[in-house]
N, C-alpha and C positions, 0 to 999 in steps of 0.2 A: 672572446668566443670560447677558447678553452675554461673560464671559468664557469661560464654555462653546461657545459658540458659536465664539469666538475659537480656544479650542485644538483644536476638531474643524477648524476649516479649516487649521492648521498643520500637521496629517498627524501630530501628536507623538502621538495615543491611538489607534492605528488596531488593536483589538483583531479587527476580522476576517480581516485578513491574516493576522495572526499565527496565529490560532485555523487557519485553510485550511492554512497551513504545516505546524504542528503534525499536524494531520488525514492530509495528505500523506504526512508522513514514517512516521507510524505505519500507516497502508494500504503502503508501499512496504515496512516491516520486517515486518505482517503477510505480505505475497504471497512476500516473501523463507525466510519461515519454513515456510510451508504448501509451496511448492514443495520444500524441502530434506525436509520429512515426507511427501513422496508421492514422493520418490526412495527413500525408504527402505525404502517395503512391499517385500513380497516379489512376485513374480508371481501366485500364487494369488490374493493380497486384491485386485492389480489386477483380474485376471479378475473377482473378485465384484463391483466399483464398475464394469465395463464397459472399463477401460481395458487399451491395450497396452504393453508397455516402451517402444516406438516412442514412443508418444504421450506417453508421462513424458517421457523424454529429449528431446522437442522442447519440451516446456514448459520445462522445467529449466536449459537453456540459453538463456532469454531474459532479456534482465536485467532486473533488481527493480523497473523502474520500465513494463514495458509489461505489458500485459494479456494 
């Protein structure tokens, strides 16, 4: 038992940070993919979902890490 506590204190086995990093990267990739898909919609489809081409261009211009 003391070996496990010592191991965790040294920070060698910090899966929480790694999992958060993986989640963040996955979120960034998903956001970039969704913005690309949004950009490919035609104006009629955009109107159907209540967006203008100007709004889409504004969204697509954002870096992938920005919401």
